[in-house]
N, C-alpha and C positions, 0 to 999 in steps of 0.2 A: 308281242302283244298277239297272243292264239284270240278271238273272238271266236265260240259259240253257242247256234242260233238253234232254238229246239224248235220242232215241228208244233205240227195243228191240234193243237188244244194245250199243249204240254204248257209245261213255265219255266224262269231261267235257272232253275235248277237240275231243269231233265237231265244233262247236257252236262251236269261237272265231275258226273265219272270219268268222262270223258277225256279234264284236265289232267289226271293222274297217271292214265294208259297214257299218255299219247308224251308227256313229259314227267314221268316220272321225280325226275330230279326237278321240277319248279321251278326250271333258269326261268322258264317265263310268265312276263305276267296275262295271266286269265277274266277274261271278261264273256260276263253271259245275261246278253238280254232279253227283256222280254219283250214280246207282240206283242200291242197298243190296241191291236181290237177284244169284244169276247163276244164271240157268236156262237151262234151252237154246233156239239150239243158241247159245250163248255167248253173252256179253257181261255188258254188266248192266244189266239191266231193273228201272221200280218194281213191274208185278206185274203179275201171271199173268195170261194171252191166254188165257179160254173161249170169249168173244161178244165179238166186236165192237161197242162202243157201252154194254159196258156189264160195267167192269173183276169183278175177283174178288172179294169181297170181305176174303177173309183175311189173303190180299200191299196190297192194294188200302189200306183204312182202316190199320194203321200204320206205312207207305210215307206216306202222307197227313201222323199225327201225327210223324213224324219228319220230312219235310220243314217241315211247318208251324215245326217250333220250329228249323229247323235256319235256316233266312229265319231268322226272329227274333232271333235269338240274333245273324246274321251285320249286321244291319239292325242292331241294339245296336249289337255293339261299330264299325261307322262312324257312327253317328246318325245315324242314317236313317228318317226314319219311312215306315211304308206306304205317304201320297200323292207318294212321290219314289223311290217303287217298279215300275219295269215289268218286266211274266213274260212272258219269253217260251220257244215251244218248239218242236221239232218231232214229230210222229203218239205218242207218250206221254207225249213232254218239250210239245208242247201240247194234250194229255189234264192229264196237272201242270197248266202253269199255269192251265189254264178250271179246275181246282179248290182250286188257293192263290186267285184274283183271284172265285171266282163262289161259295168255300161262306157259309154264310150264321153260320157263328162268325169265319170271316174282317174283316179290318179291306180298304177296299178301295183294291188299287192305283190309282195312278198307270195302268195302261195292260195293256192285254192286247195279247201278238202269239202268230196262235196257228195254226199250219199245217201242212200235212194233219194233223188233228186231230177228239174229239168233245169234248162239256161232255158226260160221265161219271151213268150211272147206276149208281148201285150205294145198294143195303138200308144205310141207316145212317149215311151221303153226301147232307144239304139242300143247296138254293143258296139262296142267297141276295139274290131275283137286286132282292128289290123295294128294295132300298136300292143297283142297281146303274144307278138312270138316269143317261144325258149320260155313264155310263162310257166312255171310248176304244179299242175292240177291231178291229185287225186280224186278221183272218181272210183269210188263204190256200189254197188248194184244186186239186188234177188231173185236171184233169175222165175221165183216164185213169188214174184210183190204183185196180186191183187190191187195195190197204193197204186201203184205210181211205175207204170210199169217195164219191165226191164229195157225193153224198145229204146225209149227213158235213156236210162240212161251209154246205151248204144249211139243215139243220136247222136250225144251231146257230148263224147270220144271222138265218135265222128266232127264234127262241127271245129271242138281245138284241134284235130288234130290240121283238120287240113288251115285252119286260122295261125298251125306253124305252133303252137301248144304242148309242150314237153310234163308228156301228158300219162299218164299212168291208174293203169283203167284193172279193179277187178270183179266177175260175176260171183256169186255165192249162190248156193242151192239153199234159200230160204226167203222166207215172204220179207211181209214191210221193216223192216228192223238192219242193229247196224252189226256185220259181224267179225268179236273182236278179238277173230286172227289176222284181218287184216290191219285196224288199228293198231296194234301189232309193233307186225309189216315198214310203217307210218312213222310209229320211232324214230326210226333210222333217218324217213325218205324227210319226215322236220330238222327234226338237223343241221341232214344237207342243207335244208331249202331257208331258214335264217344261218348258218356257219356266218361266216366275219363280217354279219352285217350290227 
């Protein structure tokens, strides 16, 4: 299963084109959740933004709990275990993918694709990095990103490499957006991650 999680102010259809780009043979079940919050300037959100890198605990923690329950129920409905799920997202969706894939209380997924995001730091939210050695993580970030600076991608890379994760990292000369060339590269990566599962 490929979970495609949208960014701030978008909706569940925003990343639908990525399903065909990452899995052109349509061998995977692609699911596209929608952020539960309606906040200015509009669209769906996963949490309120007051400081980049540190999601608002009052919105992040309830969303994380609800998203976790939804993901577990969706996986169970399709008879899938966590090790057959790749969590992918852009911007806030990347933050939520990191959260679901790295939280101490969550099962280890098959892999994570995080595009233009950051590993969240939130009081009451604990990472379980010691259990993520070898976890495949693909990180992509724009060097001209003025929304979530490239330093957050670099920080995530350093954090995960120090934890022993198998990190694939790409910087692109672009702003806060998704590099289609990197997505093309990730097709083979995704096949390898889910091989023999």
